[in-house]
N, C-alpha and C positions, 0 to 999 in steps of 0.2 A: 474456603478451599475450592479450587476449581475441579471440575470433572471433565471427562472426555466428551467431545461433541456427540450428540445423539446419532445413532446409526439408523440407516433406512435403506430401502432397496435402491438399486442404481436408477438414477433419474432418466426420464425419456429425453432423447436428444432432439433439439430443434436447431436446424441449420439456417443461418442468415446468409443473405446475398451481398450485404454491404455493412460497414460499421455503422452502428446507430449514432445519430447526431447527439452531441452531449448537452447542448443548451436546452432543448425541450425536455430531456430526461431530468436535468437539475430542477427545472420548473415544475415538472410533474411530481418529483419526489418531495419538493417543498410543499406543494399543495396537499399531498396525501399525509404528510408527517403528523399533523394534529390529530388524525384519526387512528393512528397506530397505538397499540397498547402492548409494549414489549414484555415478554416473559420467556424464560428459558425452555418451556415445554410447548411453545407455539410451533405449528407446522411451518416448514420452510418450502420455498418454491421447488416444484418437482422437475423443472426443466434444466437441462444442461445445454447451454448455448454454444454453438460452434460457428466459427467464421473460417471457411477454408480458403486456400489460395491467396494468403496475404503476402504482398510484396512490400518491402521496406522502401519508403521514400528517402532516397539517399541525401537529398538536400535537407530534409527535416531532421534526419539522423545527425548530420553534421552540425546543425544548429543546436540540437540537444547535447551533443558531445561538447560543444564550446561552452554552453551554459553550465554544464555540470563538471567541466574540467577534464574530460576524457580526451585522449589523443584522437585526432581526426584522420581519416584516410584508411586505416587497416580494414580488411574485409572481415570484421568480427563485430558483433553487437556488444555494447556494454551489458554487464550482467543484469542491470536493472531495466533495460529497454523493452524486453517482452512484456513487462508490466504495463508500460505505456501503450504498446500495441493492443493489449487486451482490455485496457481500462474502460472503453465504451461498452464492452459486453458486461463487465461487472456492474457498471452504472445502470444498464438496462434491467438487470435483475434487481438491484437494490432500490430502484425507483418505482418498481412495480407494486401493484395492489397486494400481491400475495407475499411480498417480503415483509416479515412481521416487525422489523425495527424501523423507526422513523429516520429518514435521511438527514433531516435537520438535527444537529447535535450528535451525529454518529462520529465516533472517535476512532481513528486508525491507530491501534495500539501496538501492532507488531507485524513484521513480515519475515517469513522464512523462505529462502530460495534454494532449490536444488538444481544446479546446472550440470547435466550429465556430459555435455560436450560443449565447446565454445560455438555458439550459433553464428553463422556467417551473415553478413549484411545483404548478400545477393541471393540467398535461398528463399524458397517459398514456404510459408508456414500455415498450418492449420491450428487455429486457436480455439480453446474451449474453456468455459468458465461455469462453475456451479457452486451452490452453497452446500458445504459439507454438513453443517448442522449448527445448532445453538448450544451454548453452555452457560451455566450460571457464573457470574463474576461478582466479587465482593462489592462492586459498584453498580451492578445491573445485569445486563444480558449481553453476551458476546457471540458474534457470528463468525464462523470460519469460511472464507471464500477460497476455493481451489481454482487456480489458473494453470493451464497446460499449453505448451507450444510443441508441435510436432513438425518434423521435416522428413519427407519421404517415408511417412509412417512411423518414424522413430520419435519417441518422447525425448526431446533434447533439453527441455527446461520446464520446471513447474514451481509454483509458489503457493504458499498458504498465508493469507492475510487475515488478521483478526480485527474486527470492528466492534466497538463497545457502544451500546445504548445505555446511558446512565439513567437509573431510576431507583426508587427506594427499594431496598431489599430487607430481608428479615434480620440481616446482620447490622442494619442501620436503624437508628432512631433519630428524631429531629435534633437531638443534642449532639450526635456524633456522625451525622451524615457527611460524606466526603464533600469537601468544598475545594473549588479550584476555579479556573477561568470559567466564564459563563457557559453553562452546559447546553444552551440552546443554539450554539453555533452550527453552521452547516457541515456536511460530510467532510472528512479528511482533516479535522482539527486534531493535533497531536497533543498528548499530555502524559503525565507519569503513568506507566503501565504496571509497575510492581512496587513493592515496598522499598523505599529508599534504603532501608537497613540491609537489604539483600544485594546492594550494589557491590561490584568488585573493588579492589583497591585502586587508587588513583593511578592512571597510566601516564607515562612520561609524555610531555607535550612535544610535538614535532613540527607544528605549523600554526600560524595565527592568520585568520582570514577576516578581512573587513568586508562586511556584506552591505551592498548598496541598497537603497530603498526600493529599487525596481527588480530585485531578484525574483520576487513572486510573479511579477508581470512577465518577465522574460521566461521563467520556467513554465508558466501557464501557456505562453504562446507556443512552446515547442512540445508540450505534453498534452495539451487540450484541457487540462484541469484548471479552469478559470474560476475557481471558488473565490467569492468576494473577500473572504478573510485574508487572502494572500495578495490582493491586488493593490489596495490603497488604504491609508488610515481611516478615511471616511467610511468606506464599506466595512472595514474590520470593526469599527466602533458599533455598527448596527448589531453585531453579534457578541458584544461584550469585551472586545480586545481594544486596548488603547492604541495599538499600532498594528499594522499588517504583520503577519508572521510567515516565515518560510514554509514551503511545502515539506512535509516529512520525507517524501520520496526524493526531493532534491537533496536533503541532508544526507540520506543514505548514499545516493549516487555520488555526491561530492566526496564523501569519505572513501568510497570504494575506488574512485578515480585516483585519490591520493595513495590508497593502500597499494595499488599496483595491479598488474595483469592477473586475470583469473581464467582458469580453464575449466576443468571438472571440479566444481566446488559446491559446498553448502554455505550459505550465508544466512545469518540470523541477525535481526535488528529489532530493538525495542525502542519505541518512541516514548520519551519520559517527560519532556517539557517543551513548550513552544519556543521557537527562535524568533524574537522580535526583529523587525526590520525598520531602519538600518541597525547594524550592531557589529560587534566583534566577537568571534568565537575561536576557541582553541581546538585543534584537531590533535588527538593523542592516540597512540597505538603502541602495542608491544606484543610480539609473538602473534597469536591468532586474533587478539582482541583489539578493538578500536572504540573510540568514543568521541563525542563532540560536546564541549562544555563552555560555559562562561563563568570564570571564577570557580566557585564550588557548586554551581548549578549545572547538573548534567542534563543535556537535551536528548542525547541518543547514545545507546550502547549497542555493540554488536561484535560479531566474530566471523571469521572466514576460515573454513576448514576444507582441506583437499579431500575429494572423494577417494575412497580406496579403489585401487585398480580393479577393473572388471565389474564395477557396480552395475547392477541390472537396471536398465532404463524402463522396463515395462512397455517397450515401444510398439505394441500392437496397434494396427490402424483402427481408428474409430469406425464403428458401423455407419452405413449410410442412413440418412434420415430425411424426412420431408423438409422442404424449405419453408421459411416463414419470414 
């Protein structure tokens, strides 16, 4: 049974002057991983990282839209794109010494997005990322990472991503420990997040997509997430995968591009099983719900819900803080 993430005082804000480079962060996180001992009562980083004045690179945005299937040209960001903008900040936190979970083997299990208004591609954004807390999970310890995007002081977009570090728990014994794809893969590997018995009824198929072997490389180029399990079969095999697998955030983006335009919405997506590359997947949707599957194997489930009119954004401007 899951519990709510532990609460703690509001973290101190640390303001950055530029996006952190991802490659050194991945290397640092990999080197520190063997020394981490995850547990749900461990302290979490106290800092809230802020990157102000972020402008969208329109050429890179157009490349992202093409890779994920969104229409190019409109002055609006895809609902998943603020995650890409803030990903370096999240990696800065998760690769640090004070983040209690090992980056290697960390599994992205879900993302929940609240978009209070459609963010424009030409606006300037202040991004903020912090760890909300840890919670016990039946397969280990799960961290919740909060990401926020503000425009002119208004909170226009926020997300909560959960990341699971798998380890032995009291609910497991050597005979019934959860088994799945190799658990020592690097960050962002997706796998089942919940009990398969809890899955909703099968949704009607609407489209079939043939995924090329280079989907992971193309998404990595436009998102900055060049995790080796997504890039090539040879690098994927180093971490226990027979083939490269698609980024979970690409599968969410591709499904939402097919689902249609979103304004003020809440999106929830659960990563359930990796998508091997190359391969063929089925996109299914009905009403608020969507999913991605191959035969009876469900890779992703999610839903899109419109926000009630007048939903409060909590859009107070973040306080000033020292740079770092």
